[in-house]
C-alpha positions as CSV (number, residue, x, y, z in Angstrom):
1,M,72.7,27.6,6.3
2,L,73.1,30.2,3.5
3,Y,73.3,33.0,6.0
4,Q,76.0,31.2,7.9
5,L,78.0,30.6,4.7
6,H,77.6,34.3,3.9
7,E,79.0,35.3,7.3
8,F,81.9,32.8,6.8
9,Q,82.7,34.4,3.5
10,R,82.7,37.9,5.1
11,A,85.1,36.7,7.8
12,M,87.4,35.2,5.2
13,L,87.4,38.3,3.0
14,S,88.0,40.7,5.9
15,P,91.8,40.3,6.0
16,L,92.0,40.5,2.2
17,T,90.0,43.8,2.1
18,A,92.0,45.3,4.9
19,W,95.2,44.4,3.1
20,A,93.9,45.8,-0.2
21,Q,92.9,49.1,1.6
22,A,96.4,49.4,3.2
23,A,98.1,48.6,-0.1
24,S,96.0,51.2,-2.0
25,K,96.9,53.9,0.5
26,S,100.6,52.9,0.3
27,F,100.8,53.3,-3.5
28,A,98.7,56.5,-3.5
29,N,100.3,58.4,-0.7
30,P,103.0,60.8,-2.1
31,S,105.0,60.5,1.1
32,S,105.2,56.7,0.7
33,P,108.2,55.2,-1.1
34,F,105.8,52.8,-2.9
35,S,104.3,55.7,-4.7
36,L,107.6,56.2,-6.6
37,M,107.5,52.7,-8.1
38,P,106.6,52.3,-11.8
39,G,102.9,51.7,-12.2
40,A,102.1,52.9,-8.7
41,T,98.9,54.7,-9.8
42,R,97.6,51.6,-11.4
43,M,98.4,49.5,-8.4
44,A,96.7,52.0,-6.1
45,A,93.6,52.1,-8.3
46,A,93.4,48.3,-8.6
47,Y,93.8,47.8,-4.8
48,E,91.1,50.4,-4.0
49,L,88.7,48.7,-6.5
50,L,89.5,45.3,-4.8
51,Y,88.9,46.8,-1.4
52,R,85.5,48.3,-2.4
53,L,84.3,45.1,-4.0
54,G,85.1,43.0,-0.9
55,K,84.4,45.4,2.0
56,D,81.4,45.4,4.3
57,Y,79.0,48.3,3.9
58,E,77.5,49.4,7.1
59,K,74.4,51.7,7.4
60,P,75.6,55.2,6.4
61,E,74.7,58.4,8.3
62,F,72.5,61.1,6.8
63,N,75.2,63.6,7.4
64,I,72.9,66.6,6.9
65,H,74.3,69.2,9.2
66,Q,73.3,72.4,7.5
67,I,71.6,73.9,4.5
68,V,71.8,77.4,2.9
69,K,68.4,79.1,2.7
70,D,68.0,82.6,1.3
71,G,71.6,83.4,2.2
72,H,71.4,82.1,5.7
73,N,73.3,79.0,7.0
74,I,70.6,76.9,8.7
75,P,72.0,74.3,11.1
76,I,70.3,70.9,11.1
77,V,70.0,68.5,14.0
78,E,68.8,65.0,13.6
79,Q,66.4,64.0,16.3
80,T,64.6,60.7,17.2
81,I,61.0,61.6,17.9
82,V,59.4,58.1,18.2
83,E,61.2,54.8,18.6
84,K,59.5,51.6,17.8
85,P,61.0,48.1,17.8
86,F,61.3,48.1,14.0
87,C,61.4,51.8,13.1
88,R,62.4,55.2,14.3
89,L,60.6,58.4,13.4
90,L,63.4,61.0,12.8
91,R,63.1,64.7,12.5
92,F,65.6,67.1,10.9
93,K,65.3,70.1,13.1
94,R,66.3,73.4,11.6
95,Y,67.7,76.2,13.7
96,S,68.5,79.9,13.1
97,D,69.6,83.0,15.1
98,D,67.9,85.3,12.6
99,A,64.5,86.3,13.8
100,E,63.1,86.7,10.3
101,A,64.4,83.3,9.2
102,V,62.9,81.7,12.4
103,T,59.5,83.2,11.6
104,Q,59.7,81.8,8.0
105,L,60.8,78.4,9.2
106,K,57.9,78.1,11.6
107,D,55.3,78.7,8.9
108,E,56.7,76.2,6.4
109,P,54.8,73.0,5.7
110,V,55.4,69.8,7.6
111,V,56.4,66.7,5.5
112,L,56.6,63.1,6.6
113,V,58.8,61.1,4.2
114,C,57.9,57.4,4.2
115,A,61.1,55.6,3.3
116,P,60.9,52.1,1.7
117,L,61.4,49.0,3.7
118,S,62.7,46.9,0.7
119,G,66.4,46.3,1.4
120,H,68.1,49.6,1.6
121,H,68.3,52.0,4.5
122,S,66.3,55.2,4.7
123,T,69.6,57.1,4.0
124,L,68.9,56.2,0.4
125,L,66.6,59.2,0.5
126,R,69.3,61.6,1.7
127,D,69.0,63.8,-1.4
128,T,65.2,63.8,-1.0
129,V,65.5,65.0,2.6
130,R,68.2,67.6,1.9
131,T,66.1,69.1,-0.9
132,L,62.9,69.1,1.1
133,L,64.6,70.9,4.0
134,Q,64.9,74.0,1.8
135,D,61.1,74.7,2.2
136,H,59.7,72.2,4.7
137,K,59.9,70.8,8.2
138,V,60.9,67.2,7.5
139,Y,60.4,63.9,9.3
140,I,61.3,60.4,7.9
141,T,60.7,56.8,8.8
142,D,64.0,55.1,9.6
143,W,63.5,51.3,9.4
144,I,65.7,49.1,11.6
145,D,67.6,46.1,10.3
146,A,65.6,43.0,11.4
147,R,68.7,41.1,12.3
148,M,69.3,43.7,15.0
149,V,65.8,43.1,16.6
150,P,65.7,40.3,19.2
151,V,63.2,37.5,18.6
152,E,61.6,38.3,22.0
153,V,60.3,41.5,20.6
154,G,57.9,39.6,18.4
155,P,57.1,39.5,14.7
156,F,56.6,42.4,12.3
157,H,53.8,42.0,9.8
158,L,52.6,44.2,6.9
159,H,49.6,45.3,9.1
160,D,52.2,46.5,11.7
161,Y,53.7,48.7,9.0
162,V,50.3,50.2,8.4
163,E,49.8,50.9,12.1
164,Y,53.3,52.4,12.4
165,I,52.4,54.9,9.7
166,Q,49.1,55.8,11.3
167,E,50.8,56.3,14.7
168,F,53.5,58.6,13.1
169,I,50.8,60.6,11.4
170,R,48.8,61.1,14.6
171,H,52.0,62.0,16.5
172,I,53.0,64.7,14.1
173,G,49.4,65.9,13.6
174,A,47.4,65.1,10.4
175,R,45.8,68.5,10.1
176,N,49.1,70.2,9.1
177,L,50.9,67.3,7.6
178,H,51.9,66.3,4.0
179,V,52.9,62.7,3.4
180,V,55.4,61.7,0.8
181,S,55.9,58.0,0.2
182,V,58.7,56.6,-2.1
183,C,58.3,53.3,-3.8
184,Q,57.3,50.4,-1.6
185,P,55.5,52.4,1.1
186,T,53.0,53.8,-1.3
187,V,50.8,50.7,-0.7
188,P,50.8,50.7,3.2
189,V,50.6,54.5,3.3
190,L,47.6,54.5,1.1
191,A,46.1,51.8,3.3
192,A,46.9,53.7,6.5
193,I,45.3,57.0,5.3
194,S,42.3,55.1,3.8
195,L,41.6,53.4,7.2
196,M,41.9,56.7,9.0
197,A,39.4,58.3,6.6
198,S,37.0,55.4,7.0
199,R,37.1,55.9,10.8
200,G,36.4,59.6,10.4
201,E,39.9,60.6,11.7
202,D,41.8,63.6,10.5
203,T,43.8,62.8,7.4
204,P,46.9,64.6,6.0
205,L,46.5,67.6,3.8
206,T,48.2,65.9,0.9
207,M,49.7,62.5,0.1
208,T,52.3,62.1,-2.7
209,M,52.9,58.6,-4.1
210,M,56.2,58.2,-5.9
211,G,57.1,55.2,-8.1
212,G,55.2,52.5,-6.1
213,P,53.4,49.2,-6.9
214,I,49.9,50.3,-6.0
215,D,48.7,48.0,-8.8
216,A,51.6,45.8,-9.9
217,R,49.5,44.3,-12.8
218,R,50.1,47.5,-14.8
219,S,53.1,47.3,-17.1
220,P,54.7,44.5,-15.1
221,T,58.5,44.7,-14.7
222,S,61.0,41.9,-14.0
223,V,60.4,42.5,-10.3
224,N,56.7,41.9,-10.7
225,S,57.1,38.9,-12.9
226,L,59.3,37.2,-10.4
227,A,56.5,37.4,-7.8
228,T,53.9,36.0,-10.2
229,Q,56.1,33.2,-11.6
230,H,56.7,31.6,-8.3
231,S,54.4,30.4,-5.5
232,L,54.6,31.9,-2.0
233,A,56.0,28.5,-0.8
234,W,58.9,28.9,-3.3
235,F,59.8,32.2,-1.7
236,E,59.5,30.8,1.8
237,N,61.7,27.8,0.9
238,N,64.4,29.7,-1.1
239,V,64.9,33.2,0.2
240,I,63.9,33.0,3.9
241,H,66.8,32.3,6.3
242,T,67.7,32.4,10.0
243,V,69.8,35.2,11.5
244,P,73.0,33.6,12.8
245,A,74.4,33.8,16.4
246,N,76.6,36.9,16.0
247,Y,73.6,39.3,15.8
248,P,71.0,40.5,18.4
249,G,68.2,39.0,16.3
250,E,69.7,35.5,16.4
251,G,67.1,33.0,15.4
252,R,64.8,35.5,13.7
253,Q,63.5,34.4,10.2
254,V,64.4,37.1,7.7
255,Y,64.8,37.9,4.0
256,P,68.5,38.7,4.1
257,G,69.7,42.0,2.7
258,F,72.6,40.4,0.8
259,L,70.0,38.4,-1.2
260,Q,68.1,41.6,-2.0
261,H,71.3,43.3,-3.0
262,T,72.1,40.4,-5.3
263,G,68.7,40.8,-6.9
264,F,69.3,44.5,-7.4
265,V,72.6,44.0,-9.1
266,A,71.3,41.1,-11.2
267,M,68.7,43.5,-12.8
268,N,71.5,45.5,-14.5
269,P,74.8,43.5,-14.2
270,E,76.4,45.2,-17.2
271,R,75.7,48.6,-15.9
272,H,77.3,47.9,-12.5
273,A,80.3,46.2,-14.1
274,Q,80.8,49.3,-16.3
275,S,80.4,51.6,-13.3
276,H,83.3,49.8,-11.5
277,W,85.5,49.9,-14.6
278,D,84.8,53.7,-15.0
279,F,85.7,54.1,-11.3
280,Y,89.1,52.4,-12.0
281,Q,89.6,54.7,-15.0
282,S,88.7,57.8,-12.9
283,L,91.4,56.8,-10.4
284,L,94.0,56.4,-13.2
285,R,93.1,59.9,-14.6
286,G,93.2,61.4,-11.1
287,D,89.5,62.5,-11.5
288,E,88.6,62.6,-7.8
289,D,85.2,64.2,-8.5
290,D,84.0,61.2,-10.5
291,A,85.7,58.8,-8.1
292,D,84.0,60.4,-5.1
293,A,80.6,60.3,-6.9
294,H,81.1,56.5,-7.4
295,R,82.1,56.0,-3.8
296,R,79.0,58.0,-2.5
297,F,76.6,56.1,-4.6
298,Y,77.9,52.6,-3.8
299,D,78.4,53.3,-0.1
300,E,74.6,53.8,-0.1
301,Y,73.6,51.2,-2.7
302,N,75.7,48.4,-1.2
303,A,74.4,49.0,2.4
304,V,71.4,46.8,2.9
305,L,69.2,45.5,5.7
306,D,67.3,42.3,6.5
307,M,63.5,42.3,6.5
308,A,61.3,40.2,8.8
309,A,60.2,37.1,6.9
310,E,56.5,37.5,7.8
311,Y,56.5,41.1,6.5
312,Y,58.3,40.1,3.3
313,L,56.1,37.1,2.5
314,E,52.9,39.1,3.2
315,T,54.1,41.9,0.9
316,I,54.7,39.3,-1.9
317,R,51.3,37.8,-1.5
318,I,49.1,40.9,-0.9
319,V,50.8,43.4,-3.1
320,F,52.5,41.4,-5.9
321,Q,50.4,38.2,-6.2
322,E,46.8,38.9,-5.1
323,F,46.9,42.7,-5.8
324,R,44.5,43.2,-2.8
325,L,44.7,47.0,-2.6
326,A,43.8,47.4,-6.3
327,E,41.1,44.7,-6.1
328,G,39.5,46.2,-3.0
329,T,39.9,43.0,-1.0
330,W,42.5,44.0,1.5
331,D,41.6,43.8,5.2
332,V,43.9,45.1,7.9
333,N,43.0,43.8,11.4
334,G,39.5,43.1,10.2
335,E,39.0,46.5,8.6
336,R,38.5,46.8,4.8
337,V,40.9,49.2,3.1
338,R,38.7,51.7,1.2
339,P,40.7,54.4,-0.7
340,Q,37.4,55.8,-2.0
341,D,36.7,57.0,1.6
342,I,39.5,59.6,1.4
343,T,37.9,62.9,0.6
344,R,39.9,65.6,2.4
345,T,43.5,64.7,1.3
346,A,44.9,66.0,-2.0
347,L,46.7,63.4,-4.1
348,M,49.8,63.6,-6.3
349,T,51.3,60.7,-8.1
350,I,54.8,60.7,-9.7
351,E,56.3,58.1,-12.0
352,G,59.6,57.8,-13.9
353,E,59.3,57.2,-17.6
354,L,62.2,54.7,-17.5
355,D,61.3,53.1,-14.2
356,D,62.3,49.4,-14.4
357,I,61.1,48.6,-10.9
358,S,57.6,50.1,-10.7
359,G,56.2,50.1,-14.2
360,S,54.1,52.7,-16.0
361,G,50.7,53.2,-14.5
362,Q,51.4,51.3,-11.3
363,T,51.4,54.5,-9.2
364,H,49.0,56.7,-11.2
365,V,46.3,54.1,-10.7
366,A,45.9,55.6,-7.2
367,H,43.6,58.2,-8.9
368,E,41.3,55.4,-10.0
369,L,41.1,54.0,-6.5
370,C,40.7,57.4,-4.6
371,T,37.4,58.3,-6.2
372,G,36.3,60.5,-3.3
373,I,39.0,63.1,-3.9
374,P,37.8,66.1,-5.9
375,Q,39.3,66.4,-9.4
376,D,40.9,69.8,-8.5
377,Q,42.7,68.1,-5.6
378,R,44.7,65.8,-7.9
379,R,47.9,65.9,-9.9
380,S,49.8,63.3,-11.9
381,L,53.3,63.7,-13.3
382,T,55.5,61.4,-15.3
383,A,59.2,62.5,-15.4
384,E,60.6,62.0,-18.8
385,K,63.9,60.2,-19.2
386,C,63.9,59.4,-15.5
387,G,64.5,56.0,-13.9
388,H,63.4,54.7,-10.6
389,Y,66.0,56.3,-8.4
390,G,65.9,59.5,-10.5
391,I,62.5,60.4,-9.2
392,F,63.8,61.0,-5.7
393,S,67.5,61.6,-6.1
394,G,69.8,63.4,-8.4
395,R,69.6,66.3,-10.9
396,R,66.1,65.6,-12.3
397,W,64.7,65.2,-8.8
398,R,66.1,68.5,-7.7
399,T,65.4,70.6,-10.8
400,I,62.3,69.1,-12.4
401,I,60.3,66.9,-9.9
402,Y,60.9,68.7,-6.6
403,P,59.6,72.1,-7.8
404,Q,56.3,70.5,-8.9
405,L,56.0,68.7,-5.6
406,R,56.9,71.8,-3.6
407,D,54.2,73.8,-5.4
408,F,51.6,71.1,-4.9
409,I,52.3,71.1,-1.2
410,R,52.1,74.9,-1.0
411,E,48.8,75.0,-2.9
412,H,47.2,72.8,-0.2
413,A,49.0,74.1,2.8
414,P,47.1,76.2,5.4
415,E,47.7,80.0,5.3
416,P,50.8,81.0,7.3
417,K,50.0,82.3,10.8
418,N,52.1,85.4,10.3
419,G,50.8,86.1,6.8
420,A,54.2,85.6,5.2
421,A,54.1,85.6,1.4
422,K,54.9,82.5,-0.6
423,D,57.4,84.2,-2.8
424,R,58.8,81.2,-4.6
425,T,58.7,81.3,-8.4
426,D,56.6,78.8,-10.3
427,A,58.1,75.4,-11.1
428,P,59.6,74.8,-14.5
429,A,57.2,74.4,-17.4
430,A,55.8,71.0,-17.9
431,T,57.7,70.5,-21.1
432,T,60.1,68.3,-19.1
433,L,57.2,66.4,-17.6
434,A,54.5,64.4,-19.2
435,A,51.1,65.1,-17.7
436,V,49.0,62.0,-17.0
437,P,45.1,62.2,-17.1
438,A,44.8,65.0,-14.5
439,G,46.5,67.5,-16.8
440,K,43.8,70.1,-16.9
441,P,43.2,70.4,-13.1
442,Q,47.0,70.7,-12.8
443,V,47.1,73.8,-14.9
444,E,44.1,75.3,-13.1
445,T,45.7,74.6,-9.8
446,A,48.9,76.3,-10.8
447,K,47.0,79.4,-11.8
448,A,45.2,79.4,-8.4
449,A,48.6,79.1,-6.7
450,V,49.9,82.1,-8.6
451,A,46.9,84.1,-7.5
452,K,47.3,83.0,-4.0
453,R,50.9,84.1,-3.9
454,A,49.9,87.5,-5.3
455,R,47.3,87.9,-2.5
456,A,49.9,86.9,0.1
457,K,52.4,89.5,-1.2
458,T,49.7,92.2,-0.9
459,A,49.0,91.1,2.6
460,T,52.6,91.3,3.5
461,A,52.9,94.8,2.2
462,A,49.9,95.9,4.2
463,A,51.2,94.3,7.3
464,K,54.3,96.6,7.2
465,R,52.3,99.8,7.5
466,A,52.3,101.7,10.8
467,T,49.7,100.7,13.4
468,G,47.9,104.1,13.2
469,V,47.5,103.7,9.4
470,R,46.1,100.2,9.8
471,A,43.7,101.4,12.4
472,K,42.6,104.2,10.2
473,A,42.0,101.9,7.4
474,V,39.9,99.6,9.6
475,R,37.8,102.6,10.6
476,T,37.4,103.7,7.0
477,R,36.2,100.2,6.0
478,K,33.8,100.1,8.9
479,A,32.3,103.5,8.0
480,A,31.9,102.3,4.4
């Protein structure tokens, strides 16, 4: 019934929001006579705020059409590589007419970004993808709104999520792949790679866990407390609803996105209220940069999706109530999830100091579970003065966290086929990052990376010599 009431409210608000949008444009457009009225600026700002508070927010596009790399404009084409009932595997294909640029692009590491299935669309990681494209071939999981999936397709369980990740890893090729999971998928991604390792399959070169609830008992947040303070039956009776008739998934049981959005806002209501007031003030001042920043953020933040009820309830029970991954008691289709079986995949964990969704230590605990990974194949970083969204989006992500992640991936990437040098400078000093237990190996690994880059530069210089000189050098070495 609640879902039907929500749809009724949307229908009732639709004429009001359309009118507010038209009124805002009328008072703001210099060619409109309404813009000459006293207080026109205030009226335009007020009507736009009303419009944005009441409008529907559809799934945004990634809108990543090109990047600039080493002075070259690199066009980007978004491609669907694999399509499953509840998820698409997308690739952001980079193109160039410059032969040197093409050679460099071909040798760059391959990264699979595992986007969260926790209420928002994968476009929430737009900044993550755009930044990674500077130095990597990038794929991402694009989860489908459950209300758009017909009931006839069948259910979607947490173990299906794990199997999706495994299928995507196999499709791309684990031997040359680096997996980056952001927030919620840290748990199923770690499970997927653990199961592959237990079976003796190839596993990715690296896995990076960012701000996820691998052990939600560590420094519990309000999100964690909500799960432990209520029974599973409470969640089933209070937040699970049926998709109404005007969607393809009519009749499917879901956890509605609008309820998840309400929960997001309820965590920081004062901050959101202040943000909308600041937006209004920006419009009055004519500060379009600030106003556009507000629009971009809330166009993404307010766009939410429904999750299949069975997946949501299993996540609550397994991850947030029974802590099965951390306890070592999680079975997926009869197979025990054993992170200790991972031996050939390097591990990096990233947390935000001010993360109010995944508390301190919840992600770094992966190092305690993955006991089979050598110490020199680990890195743990805590970003100072950084909240949950800041670890994968925004200035701190781009200038502090990403350089560390990029270097970690490069340290564990196979040598380029063409011997191209890794000429990137070292990441910023760790003064802006608090190292967590694996600090010493992190420094040693960084030194090794510098030495590797130096050797690569020497190889590049040698490769440019004439064929005759190289042949002579070979004969000389053989004679010696």
